C-alpha positions in Angstrom: 99.4 148.2 44.3 101.2 151.0 42.3 99.1 153.3 40.1 100.0 156.2 37.9 98.9 158.3 34.8 95.1 158.2 35.1 93.0 159.0 32.0 89.2 159.6 32.0 86.4 159.8 29.4 83.4 161.6 30.8 79.7 160.9 29.9 78.8 164.2 31.6 80.1 166.3 34.5 79.0 163.7 37.0 79.6 160.4 35.2 82.8 158.7 34.0 82.5 156.2 31.1 86.1 155.1 31.1 88.9 155.5 33.6 92.3 154.1 32.6 95.4 153.9 34.8 98.6 152.0 35.1 98.9 149.3 37.8 101.5 146.7 38.8 98.9 144.7 40.8 99.4 141.6 38.6 101.0 138.2 39.1 104.3 139.3 37.6 104.2 142.8 39.0 104.8 144.3 35.6 103.0 147.5 34.7 99.6 146.9 33.0 96.7 149.1 31.9 93.7 148.8 34.1 90.2 150.2 33.8 87.1 151.3 35.8 83.9 151.7 33.7 80.7 153.6 34.3 81.4 155.2 37.6 81.0 158.6 39.2 83.1 161.7 38.6 85.1 160.7 41.6 86.0 157.1 40.6 86.5 154.5 43.3 87.2 150.8 43.3 90.1 148.6 42.4 89.3 148.2 38.7 90.4 145.4 36.4 93.0 144.7 33.7 92.0 146.2 30.4 92.7 143.3 28.0 95.0 140.4 27.7 95.6 141.5 24.1 97.0 144.9 25.2 98.6 143.9 28.5 101.6 141.6 28.3 104.7 140.4 30.1 106.2 143.7 29.2 105.3 147.1 30.7 102.4 149.2 29.4 102.2 152.8 30.7 100.7 156.3 30.1 97.4 155.2 28.5 95.4 157.7 26.4 92.0 156.7 25.1 89.8 158.4 22.5 86.3 157.6 21.4 86.1 157.6 17.6 82.4 156.7 17.2 79.5 155.0 19.1 81.5 151.7 19.4 85.0 152.6 18.1 87.9 153.4 20.4 91.6 154.0 19.9 94.1 153.5 22.7 97.7 154.9 22.7 100.2 154.0 25.4 104.0 153.6 25.8 106.3 150.9 26.9 109.9 150.9 28.1 110.7 147.3 27.3 108.4 145.9 24.6 110.5 144.9 21.6 110.2 147.8 19.3 112.4 150.5 17.8 114.0 152.3 20.7 114.4 152.4 24.5 110.9 153.7 25.0 108.2 153.4 22.2 104.6 154.5 21.6 102.0 151.9 20.7 98.3 151.8 19.7 95.4 149.4 19.8 91.8 149.6 18.4 88.5 148.4 19.6 85.4 148.1 17.3 83.0 146.8 20.0 83.2 149.5 22.7 86.2 148.0 24.5 85.1 144.3 24.6 88.0 143.3 22.4 91.2 145.0 21.4 93.5 144.6 18.4 97.1 143.5 18.8 99.1 146.6 19.7 101.0 148.2 16.8 104.3 150.1 17.1 103.9 153.7 16.0 106.9 153.5 13.7 106.3 156.9 12.1 107.0 158.5 15.5 109.3 156.1 17.3 113.1 156.2 16.8 116.1 154.5 18.4 115.9 157.0 21.2 112.9 157.6 23.6 109.3 158.6 22.6 106.6 158.3 25.3 103.6 160.0 27.1 101.3 160.1 24.1 98.3 162.4 24.0 95.8 162.7 21.1 94.1 166.0 20.1 91.5 166.6 17.5 91.6 170.1 16.1 88.5 172.0 15.1 89.1 171.2 11.4 88.9 167.5 12.2 92.6 166.7 11.9 94.2 164.6 14.7 97.5 165.5 16.3 99.7 163.4 18.5 101.6 165.2 21.3 104.4 163.3 23.0 107.6 163.5 24.9 111.0 162.9 23.3 114.6 164.2 23.6 115.1 167.6 22.1 118.2 169.0 20.3 119.8 169.7 23.7 119.4 166.1 24.8 116.7 167.0 27.4 113.1 165.7 27.3 110.8 168.1 25.3 107.3 168.1 24.0 106.7 167.4 20.3 103.6 167.3 18.0 102.9 165.4 14.8 100.0 165.6 12.4 98.0 162.6 11.1 98.5 162.4 7.4 95.8 159.9 6.5 92.5 159.9 8.4 91.9 156.6 10.2 95.5 155.5 9.9 97.0 155.8 13.4 100.5 155.2 12.1 100.7 158.0 9.5 102.2 160.8 11.5 104.1 163.6 9.7 105.5 167.1 10.3 107.1 166.4 13.7 107.4 169.8 15.4 109.1 170.8 18.7 106.3 172.5 20.8 108.0 173.1 24.2 111.7 172.8 24.8 113.4 172.3 28.2 115.2 175.6 28.2 117.2 175.9 31.5 115.2 173.1 33.2 116.0 169.4 33.4 113.2 168.6 31.0 109.4 168.9 30.2 106.8 166.2 29.5 103.4 164.8 30.3 101.6 166.9 27.6 97.8 167.2 27.9 95.8 169.3 25.4 92.5 170.9 26.3 89.6 171.3 23.9 90.6 174.8 22.9 94.3 173.8 22.2 95.8 175.0 25.5 98.5 172.7 26.9 99.2 171.5 30.5 102.5 169.9 31.1 105.1 169.1 33.7 108.4 170.9 34.2 111.3 169.1 36.0 114.0 171.0 37.8 117.3 169.6 39.0 118.7 170.7 42.4 122.5 170.0 42.4 122.5 170.5 46.2 119.7 168.0 46.8 120.1 164.6 48.4 120.5 161.4 46.6 116.7 160.8 47.0 115.6 164.4 46.4 117.5 165.9 43.5 114.5 166.7 41.2 111.3 168.7 41.6 108.4 168.4 39.1 105.8 171.2 38.8 102.7 171.5 36.7 102.5 174.3 34.1 99.8 175.6 31.8 100.3 177.2 28.4 97.0 178.8 27.2 96.4 178.9 23.5 97.1 182.2 21.8 93.8 184.1 21.1 
């Protein structure tokens, strides 16, 4: 069983309402989104596939879940082989019954291009406006972190004002954006070692960028 990119929604400091993660523990061994619900702050257990509506014969990865109301949820994820716009696209699905059923995933066409967009993360600012952080290739051709603003409230495919937030600089690339409640960003920086072996040429380190006070 292969797992990666865990995402949690807490009830309180000791209880987790939702834990989402990617697993290939399926019949076809493709990557699907799995869940564990109502568990402790240190989740344990195998979990179960999220939904046959979301999961498919294609790969689903990097899930990000947000609660919009008492029974309303929005899920963003990416896929490297779902038929879409580019080589790696961002998708979303909605639930109106607290995760019992999910809508058919929609391609986020206002973000996706013929290139690569992935690793979505939603952030709600203090003024109530939603922002989508994600990874995409920057002007230098390396992976960078971008942000876009939701133009129409409740429309999860209405993203505008795409802005480069963190560029790769002299590294191999940056990605995996996660935004804290105050707007600080944690992310991953990838370094390339030209002297490394065929199986050990890259190193990925976590970084943290605090919001400017």
